[in-house]
N, C-alpha and C positions, 0 to 999 in steps of 0.2 A: 718187698723195695720195688721189682718191674711191676709190679701192679698199680702202684701207688703213683711210678711217675706217669703211666699212660692215664692216670684217671689226673693227675696234675695239668698234663700236655694238654686232655679232651677238654678241661676248665679254660687253658688260657685260648685254647681255639675259638670257644664259646665268647669268651669274653673280646679276642680281636674281632669279630663275625659283629657283635651289638654295634660294638662302635665304632667298625667299620657302617655298618646302618645308619646308625645316630649322623656319622660323619656326612654319610652319603644323604640323607633326608636336608642335612644341615645344608647341604652343599645345593641342592634344587629348590630350599628354600632362599637362599642368597640368587641363583640364577631367579628366579621368578620377581623378587623385588626388589634386580634389575629390569626386569622386561617392564616389570610397572613404571618403573622411575621413565625411562624410555619413553612409557609408553605419556607420561604427563609432560614430560618435555615436549616430545613430539606433538601432543594434542597443542599443550601452549605455545608450540610455534607455529600451527597453522591455524589458529584462534587470532594470532597476531598479522601473522605475514599475506595469510593463501587465500583464497577466493573462497566467499560464503558461501558459494553455490552447492545444493547437493544434490546438482545433477550428476547422473554416472555414465551418461552415456558415451563418454569418450574418457580413453587413459589418464593420467595424472603427466605423463609427457605426449602427451599429443601435437602440443605444439600451437593451441588456441589462443586466443586475445587475450593479453594483460591491459591493463590501467595505462600502459602508456606506449607500446606496439599496436594500438589497434588498427591506422595506418595500415600501417606495414603488412599485415596478416592478413589484411581484408587485397592491400596492392599482390601482396604474394598469391593468394587463394585466385585471384580472376587476372593473372599476365597472361595467361595462356588462351587464356576465355576470350571467343570473339564477340564481339558487341552485337547486341540487339539480337539472338540466338541461345539457345537452349543447349548449354555448354555442361555436361557431368564433371563433378569436382569430387573428386574421389579423398574423402575425408577414413577417418579410423571405423565407424564406428555402420556407415550406411554410402550411397549414391548422391550424391546434391545436388541439383539442377539449378543454373542458375537460369531463374525467370527473368522475362523481358521486362525493358521498363513500365513501371508503372506510368499510367498516362493522368494529366496533370487536372485538376479539377476543372470540371464546366463552368462550377463557379466562379474563378475568379474571370477579369475583363482578360481580354486580348487585344494585342499589340500590332499590327501586324507590319512585317518589313520587305517588301515587295527587290528581290535581289534579281536584275532582268541583264543579258546577255546588250550592248551597244546597237542601233538599230541598224549601223552602217556592216552590222557580219550576221543579220538576219533575212540571207539569200544562201542558197543550196549553190553548190559548187556547178552547178549546169547552168545555174542564173536565175533558177524560180525564187519566188519569195518564200520564207520559212514560215507556217504555220505554228499557232499555238493547238498541241496536242495534251495538253496537261501542265499538272505541276507538282515539282513533290515540297510536303511542307516536312518540314521538322520541327517542336516549342522547344522550348529555354523555359527554366523558371530563373523571375528574377525577381530582386528584393528591393524593396524603396525603403531606406532609413526611416526609424521612428519620426514620425511626425508630430508637433503637439501643434494644438488650435488652441485659443481664448475664445470664449464664448458670451460673449458678450449681450449681454440682456438689457433690452430699451425700454423703460418703463414712462408712457409719455405724459405729463401734468396738465391738467383742464380746471380753469375756471369762468368764473361769468364773466361773459365780454361785455356787461353792462355795469359795472363797479359797484361793491357793497354799499356807495351812497344811497344809491334811487331807490335800491330794491330791498333793503335792511344787511344786519351781519351775517346772516347762513348765508346772503349770498357769496359771499366772501371766498367757500370755501375750496380749497385746490382737491376737485379731484383723480387719485391714481389709482390704476391696478395695481392689486396686492401683489404682495411678492409668492412666487410658484415656491410650495413647501417641497423644501429640497431634505435628504437624513440626517445632514452635521448644518445645521445653520448657523450662520455668521462666518463659513468659512468659504472658499476659495475653490474647493472640492468638489467635483461633479461627478457623477455615476460613474462615469468612464475610469475615470485616474482612479478614485477609490476600489474599483474592480480590475486594475491595473496594478494596483499598491497590493491588492490583498490577495492576488492567483502570483503574482511572483516570489509573495512572501510563503504564504502555505500550499501553493504550490509549485513552485519552480524552486523554493526553499531558497530566493535571495535574500538576504539579510538588511534593513535599510540600513545599514550604512553603503553597503554597495549600490544600494538604488537611489542613495543621494549621490553617490556618485554619479550614475549614470542622469541623472538630472541635470549638473552641474556641468557635464559635457557640452550638454543642448542649451549651456546661458539660460537655467531657473533654477532661483536660489528655491529648496524643499527638503531641510532640515529635519534630520531624522529623530528631533523632539516632536515638529509638527504631527510626522507623519506617526509616531506613537501615541498622542494624544488621540491623530483620528483612529487608530486604530480600536484604541481605550472605549473611545465614541462610542464606534461600529459596534463593539462585541456589547454596550448597555443598548443599545436599538437593537440588533440585532436578538437578544436575548428571550423571547415569545417564540421568534420561529425557531430556537434551538429545542425552546419546552415543549414545544408540539412535536417536536421529533422523536425529544425523552416517552411524552404520551403513544408514539405509535409504537415505539419499537414495546412499551410495556404489554401493551394492549395484543400483541403478535404471538403466534401460537409457539416463534422460535427464537432464542434471543441467544450469542455469542458475547461471550467477555472476554477479553485480557485486557494488561496491565503492561503498561512499558516508564522506566525509568525516567527523571528528569530533574532539571539543574531550578529552582527558583530562590532568588536572594528577596531578601524582608521580611520575611514568613516569623511572626511576634514568637519571639519565643523559643527558636530552636535558630544554630548556629547556621550561614547561609552554606555552608559545606556538606550538609546533610541533604541525603536523595528526596528527591518529591516523587510522585508519580503521578504518571496523565491514565486514567481509565477508560479503557475503550466499549463499546458496546457496540452489537449490527442484532439489526432484525427488522420485523416488518408485518403487515397481512397480505395476501395476493401479491398482485405487483408494487406492493410499494413499499421502497426499502430506505430502511433509516442507517443511521453512523452518527454514533453520538460519545462526545469524547469530554471526560470529565477530569477535572484537577481536581488533586487531594495530596494534602503534603505528608499521608502515609500509606505504610503499601496494607494494612492490619486489616481489620474484616467491616470497619465502617461505614467506607462506602458503598462496595457490593453490601452490603444489608440493607443501608437505606434505598438503593436503585436497585434492589429487587422486591423490598416490602412491595406484597400484594399479585406480585408476576404468579403466575401458575401452571407455565408451558414449560418447555424444555429449554434448560440454559447448557450450553455446550463452552466447555473451556481448556485448559490445562490442566498437569499434574497439581497446580496449588494447591497447598490442604485449607484455605481462608474460604476457597469457592465451598468445600466441602464441609464447612463449619455453617456458611450462612445457611444453606441451604437441607441443613441437618433439620426434621420437626417441621418444612413445607411440603407444600403438593409438587414443587418446583423438581422437575425429571434432571439428572446430570448424567451431559454425557460429554464420554471424552474425545481428547484429540489424535487419531492416529498418527499425524505430521509429526506429534513429538516423541512418539516413539520410535516412526522409521527413523528420524534425526538423532538418535543416540546408535543404531545402527550404520547410520550411516558414518557417522564421528566414530565408529569403533572400527569400522572398515579402510577407513583414511589411517587414521592413526593408531588403531590398537598392534600390541604386538604378542597378544596371546595367541598360540595357532587353534585358533576356531574360528571359522570363515562366519562373517556375518553376513553372504551373499545370501544365504537358504531364508534369513528374517527377509532381509529385503526381498526379496522373491515373493515370500508367499503376500506381503504387502501393494506389490506390485498390480500380482495378478486381481485379490482385491478391488485397486484404483480401476485391473481390466474391467469389472464388472460393473461397477460403475458407469465407465463409457458406453461398454454395451449399454445400459436402461437409459441413457440418455439419447442416446441415439434410437432407440427403439420409441423415447415420448411419453413413459411409462407412467399414467397417476399415480398417485403417491401408492394406494391400495395394493396394485399391480408391480409395483419398484418392491414393499414391502417382499410380498411373493417371489420376486426376483433372489434376492438378496436372502433369501432362506435357503433355497432352492440350491443357490450356487456357491453365496460366500459364506453358508455355515462351516460346513465341510471342509472349507479353506481354514476358518477359523479356528475350526477342533482341531485339524493338525499342524497348525501355525503353534498353539498353547500347547499343544503334545513334546510341540521342540524346545520351548523355551522351560517348561519343567523339566526337562533334560538336561538341557545347557545348564542349567541357576545348580545344578548336582553337581557339575566335572570345571566349570571354571571359576576362575576367582571373584567374590566377589567384587573387589577394590576396582577390578580392570574395567575398561572403556569397558567392553562385550559385558561382563557382569552385571556392569549398571545398565543398561540397555537392558537384557534379559530382565533384570529386578522391576527396572520402573515398568516392563508391560505385563509382569505381571501384577503385581501391585496397581496396574491403574487396568485390569481383565474384565472386572463387571462396567466399566461405564465405557470401555473403549468398543464391547460389542453392542452397546444401547442403540447405535442408529441404526443397526437393522430393524430396528422396531420401527423406526417413524421414515415414512418416502421422502420428508418435507428437510433432513437432516442429511446433510453429510456425513462424511468419513471425517475430514477435519474441519477446522478453522482458517483454514489459510483465506476464505473469502476476508476477515477480522483482520486476520495480519497482513493483506495489499493495502487496506484501509489504513491502520498504521503506520506503513511503510513512509509516506510522504513528511511526517513528522519525524519518523525517525532519522530521514534524511536533512529535513530541516536542524537539527538537533546539534547535528552535525557541525552545523554553519552558525545557528544564533550559538550554543553552549549552553546557553539560561535565558532564562526570564528574569528583566527585573524588579518585579515585583510579584504576587500572588493576583492582584487586580487583570496583569496583563498575561498569565496563565491561563487568568478562566476567560479571559477577551479571546485568544487567540485558542481556547476548546470550543469557542461557537463558533467560530467562523472555519476552524476544523469542522467539525460536525456538519456546518451548514456546505462544504464544498463536496467535502465526502458521500454525505446523502443525495449532493446534485447531482455527481458521478455515477452514482448506484441508479440512479435513476437516469441514466444516458445522458445528462444536459453535461454539453462544453463552460467548464468552472467560468471562463472570465464574463461567458456569455448569460450564464443565470446571475449574477452578482452582480453583471450592469440591470437587469431583470429586476433583481431584487430591491436593489438601491433606489431603481429610479419610481418604482409604485410604491412601495413603503410607508413612503413619507402621505400619502395619498390615500393608505388605508386609516378607514373610520370606524369600520366595527368588525366583532368578531371573522363575519364570514368575508371581510375582505384581506384579511390578515392569513385567511385557511387557503386562500384562492391562489396566495404565494408560493407555497409551498412545494418545495421541489417536486413529490408524488404528486401534487395535484397538479402540474401543469405540463402541456406537453413540450418534448423540446422544439419541435417544429415554430407552436406558439413563439417561445422565448426566442428563436432563430428572426422569426416574421417579429418581431418588435425592436428585438436590436438593431434589425437590419430597417424600419421605417424611423428609427429616433435615434441612432444614434451618426456624426458628422461623417460622412464620406464611405462609410462602410456599406458595401456589397456584398453581401451573405448567401 
C-alpha cells in the first residue's frame, strides 16, 4: 500500500511538472506576443509621427531640431558663440565648429554705400587734419522682390511707296518680318515664364493654384487652367527630349530602377481611388547621366518588361519580385540595394522590442560603406575598385552573413529584427553582386534622391487630373532631373531648352540641346546673353 502511494505521488509530481512547463511556455509565448504587439505599435507611431531620417549619429532625445522648432534650436546652439569666429559647439557625438560667414558670390552686383564722418570732425585733438588710412567694409545680402516685364515685339510692315496702280497688283504687297519661332505659339508665354512655372512646380513642389496666387498678388491674371494647358503642351513638345534620355539609359552598362505610388484621375476603366505608379530609371554612359520618369497605372511587370527590352547591362533595384521576374532568362545582371537592407535594421533598432541588437548589422554595413569612401578618395578605376572590394569588403560580407544566419535561428521571424535578417538573407546573392562591378555602388540612393522631388511634390499636388497630365509631368521631371545629374541649374537649363527647341530643324539640332550634350557654362552664357536684366 505504501509503495502504491509513493508511485501515485511521483506520478502527480510529474503531471504537475509537465503542467508547469506547459504554462511557462504559454507565458513565454504570451510575453513574446506582447513584445511583438508593442513593436508593431512603436513602428506605426514612428512611421506616422517621427522623423524619417535614417541617421544614427545622435541619440533619440538629443534635442535636435524638428520642423517647428528649427529656428529656436539654431539660436540655442549659437547663443553663446561669438560672431565671425570659429567657436566649438558640443553636440552629442562630436564637436562641431561654427564656421565663418560664407562670402557672397562675386557674380552678384554691388551697390556701394559710404558712411563717412562729418568734415568738421576730421581733425585730431592736436589740430592736425585727419588722413584716410583705410576702410572697414561689410557686405549684406539684399533682395529685390520678383519683377515682371512685358517683352514687346514690334515687326514693322513695309509696302511700295509708289502704289500698285503704276506697278501692278504685286507691287502692293505688304512685307513684314516673320514671327520668331516659340515653343508655345499663339500664347503670351516666354521661355523665362515657362521655365519659372516648371521649376516652381517640379523642382520646388509649388502647385499651380499657389502660383496663381503669386501672380495675382502682382496684378497678373494667370489662371491654373491656362498654366495646366501650357504644361500639357510643353510635355508634348519635349517628348523627343525624353525619348533621347531613355535611349541614353538603355545604351549604358548600368541602370537603377524604382517605382513610387501616385494618384491619377480619369484613367479609363479604373476608379480614381486606385493607386497608380511613377516608374523611374537612372543610368548613362561615361560622363553622361540620364534620369527618366514613366507613368503607368499598374505596379505589375508590364512597364519594366517594356522598358528593359533589349537591355543587356546591370540592373539595380530593391527586393520587389517583379524585377526578378523581368530579368529571368535575360542577360541582365541583377544587383540588390544595400540601403534597403540597412533600412530594415535601422527600423528594428528604433522600434524593435526583441532583445537582439541591430547595432551589429548596422556596423557591418557601415564598414562596407567606409571601404567605398576609401576607394573614392583613392580615385580607383573600376578594375582596381573591384580588387579593393574583394580584399577588404568580402571578409566583412562573409562575417555579416554568418551573423544573419545565426540570428535567423534565434529571433522570431515576425519581429522587426527577424524581418530584417530574413530580407537580407533572401536578397543576399543580389546584395553582394556590386562587388564585381566597379561602376556599381552598394545601393540605389542616387536614384532615390532623384525621386525625392516627386515625392515632396506629391504631398502638395495630391493627384494628377488626367493620365495625359501624369505623362507630361513624367517628361518634365525627366528633363529636370537629367539636367541636375549633368550639373545644370534647373531654371537655366529649361530657359535654354525652351528658347532653342523651336529653332531645331534636324535631329542633330535637337541632340545638341540634350542636358548631357551641352555644358553648364554654355547654358549660363546663353541665359546671361538673352534673358532680360540678368547678370550671371
